[in-house]
N, C-alpha and C positions, 0 to 999 in steps of 0.2 A: 504494500500500500504506500508506494512512494508519494502518491498525490497528497496523502494526509500530512506527510512530513513537509512537502512543498508548501502546503497551506500555512503551516507554522512559520516557515522561513520567510514567506511573503509578508506576513504580518509583522515579523521582526524588523522588516525593512520599512514599516510604516504604512502598509497597505490596509485599508479598511476591510473588515471581513465581508461586508456586503458587496464589495467590488470583486470578489473572487467567486468564480463558478467552477465547480468540480463535477464532471459528468462521467458516468459509467453506464453499463448496459443493463444490468439486472438490479432488481429491487434489493436482493440480498447483498450484493456488492456495495450498493449505495448506502444501505443501512449500516454495514460494517465499517465503511469509510467514515460515515457521519459519527458513529460511536467513537472511533479512534480520534477524530478531530475534537470531539467533546472532551475526551480524556486529556488531550494535549492542550486544549484551549477552552476551559470550562466557561459556559455562559456566552460564548461568542457565536452569534448567528451568522451563518453563511450558507450559500447555495451548494448543497451536496445532493445530487439527484441523478435520475436517468434522463436520457434524451427525450423519451416520451412524456415524462412528468414535467420536464422543463418546458417543452413546447406546449403542453396543455395549459400550463400556468400563463404563458405569454398570450395564448389564444383567448383565455378568459378576459385578458385586458384589452386585446385589440382584434378580436375575432370578427367584429362588425365589418372589417375591411374585406373579408371573404364571405360575407353573408351569414355569419354565425352570431347568435345571441350569447351573452356570457354564461347562461345556464345550459349550454349545449350538452348533449349526451355523447358518450363514447361507446360505440358499438363494439362488443366483443365478437369472437368468431361465430358464435351461434346466431347473434343478431345479424351479422353480415350475411350468413348463409340464408337466413329467412328472407332478407331483402332481395338478395340475388335471385332466389327462387321465384319471388313475386315478379321481378323484372323479366325473367325468362318466360314466365307464364304469359305476361302481358305482351311480350314480343313474339309469342307463339313459337318458342324455341324449345325443343325436346330436352328436358333436364336429364334424361337418361343418357343421351349421347353427349351432352355437354353439362356435366354435373356442376352444381354451384361451387363446390370446393375447388375444382380445377379452374373455373372461370375466376374465382376469387384469387387464386394463386397467380394467375396471369395478370390480373389487374394490379396486384401487389407488386409484382416485378416491374411493371410499367411505372407505377407511382414512385418506386424507389429510384427510378431513372429521371424523375421529375418531368415525365411526359403527361401532359394534360389530356383529357378526353378528346378535345378538339384536335390537338396535334396528332394523337394516335390515329384518329379516324382519317385525317388528311393523309398521313403517311401510308395507311393501308390502301386508300383509294389510288394513290400514286403508283404503287408497285404491285397491288393485288396479291395479298398474302394467302395463307392456307385457310382451311375451314374454321379452325379455332380462332385465328386472328379476325376472321370475318365476324364471328359471334362476339368477340371482345369489342370490336369496333362498334357494334350495335348496342351492346349491354353497358359498356363502361360509361358513356355519356348519360344514359338513363339512370344508372345506379348512382352516379355522382349527383345528379339532379334530385333524386329521391332523398339522398342524405341531407342535402341543404334544406329541402322542404321539411324534413323531420327535425331540423336544427340538431344534426348529429354528424359525427365524424367516425371513421374507422381508425385503427391504430396507425396505418400509413399516413392518413390525412394529417395527423398531428405534426408529423415531420414535414410533409409536402406543403401544407398551408404556411407554416413558418418560413420554410426555405424560399418560397415564392414571394412572400411578403418582404423578406429581406432583400430579395433580388430586384423587386419592382418598386419599392418605396424607400428611397435613399434617406429621407428624413427619419423614418422609423428605424432603419438600419443604424444610422448614426446615433440615435437616442439609446438603443440597446448596446451598441458598441461602447458608448461612454459609461453605461451602467456597469458592464462587466469588463473591467480593465485587465483582469488576469483570468485565463481560462486553462483548466487542466482536464485533459481527456484521457481516460483509461482504455485499454484494449483498442487502440486506434486502428489496428489492422482489420477490425470488424466493422468499420463505418461504411455505410453505403453513400451514394452520391448526395442524397438529401442531407444526411448528417454532416458530410464533409462541407457542403455548401453553407450550412448553418454556422459551423465553427469558423470557417474562413471569413464569412461575412462579418462576424463579431470580432474579428482580429485585424481590422484595417487601421483604425485610428490608434489603437493600442495593441500592437502585434506582440502581446505577451502571451504566447500560446505554448503550452507544454503538452506534448503528445507522447504517451507511453505505449509502445506496441512492438510487435515482432512479426515481420512478414512470414517467417517460418511457422507461425501459429495461426495463420489465416485459414479457417476451415468453414466459413459461413458464406461462401460464394453462392450457394443455392438459395440463399434468402436475400441476395442483393449486395452483400459486402464486396467492396472493391479493393483488392490488394494494392492497386495503383495509388490509392489515397496516401498510403504511407511511403511508397516508393518515390512519389513526386514531391514529398514534403519539402525537401531541400530546394527544389526548383521554385516552388510557390512562396517560400519564405527564405530568401537567399542568405539572410543574416543568422540563420539558425545555428545553434551549437548542438552537435550530435554526441551523445554520451552512450557508448556501447556497454551494456551490462552483460559481461561474458562469464562471470563467475557463477557456477551452478552449485546450489546448496543441497539439492535433493537427491541427485543421482550418483551412481558409481561411475568410475572412469569407463567401465565396459559399456554401460548404457549410453554414455555420451559419445563414445567412439562409434557405436553402431548407428546412433541417430545422425551423427555428422556424415557418415558414409552414405546414408540414404538421402538425406535432405540436400546434399551437395549437388544432386541432379536437378533440383528446382531451377527453373530459368529466371523467375522473377523473385529475387531476394537480395538482401544486403549481406555480404559475406561477413561472417564473424566466426571466432574460434572459441567454443565453450571449453571451460576448464573447471576442475573441482579439486578440492583438498580432501574429499572423502576417501575412505579406505577402499581398496580394491574389492570387488565382489565377483560372483559367478558370471560366466560368459552368458550373453544373450542367446536364447535358443530360437532357431528358425524351424517351424513346423509346417509341413505341406499337407493339405487336405484336398480331396477331389471336389467337394462342394460345401455349401454352407451348413447343411445338416451334419455332415461328418465332422466339420470343424466344431460345431456346438457340442456334439456328443463327445468328441475327444477332450475338449476343455472341461466339460462337466465331469467326465470320468476321472480326469486327473485331479480335479478339486476334491471329489468324493474320496478318492484313494488317500489323499493327504490328510483329510479330516478323519477318516475311519482309522488311519494309522496313528492318530493322536499327535501328528506333527503340526497341524494347523486347526484353527476354528473356522467356521463358515464366515464369520465377520472379518477374517483376515484377507478375504478376496474381493476384488472389484473387477468387473468385466466391462471394457470399453469396446464399442462396436460402431 
């Protein structure tokens, strides 16, 4: 939680706590960071939040610019599915062939790229896409219209509305830029285009932006995260100071050596050399299976054998997939 320590150092330099914005991705991470800040700086109120909560708070203040009242609702996935199902029915589109969850995922991907309904429809008409794109081109505008009529947003809208407001209204962007003079962003490799644009827009007048991230840990491309955001950071902020955190405290030398050998093949990354002072451990095992079922059964059998032999407890194991 380097961001919590950076908050303390910023205030030691005379920065007011309300001028510091610390953003992360999950409620759990934000809560733990806020608790650590509270321990370091008791009673100091500052913004420690997630991207979505931050944007929701700003939209409560200025949402009228995009047609929202301050008491707007935030639709969860089930609300979104119901609304999409209604739109599909009204458009006489078969929800069996074009399920609401798939249409919703497509719309989410488009929103993460900051593509409005009008722009998407125009692009589709220019190049004539596939059947799914044809449905999205019909449904996306109607869906967005229904959201505004219901004084509601989905999770993606929280980001998109704020990103577009900052892009289109320079006075508003300058106001919020002045409000948040120091911005700290955790897990920067997981930001999508909308999140990147929000952070960059708020770092123009006061380019005091600290981004913590690792291109080698970028695993959320399927939900819109763009590894390019962290790779191009030095280009967009030329005066940046880059601090490589290369000491590993968790793993053995054998694990680091294996990880480095694999990840060196990545084409989009910042080269770094991980090192550790930890003691040597067993070599990493490579196991080959014919299919996913054999893999699951093989791993389960190995775990059961170790537990029944008394060498391990069930709670000693975690499975990542």
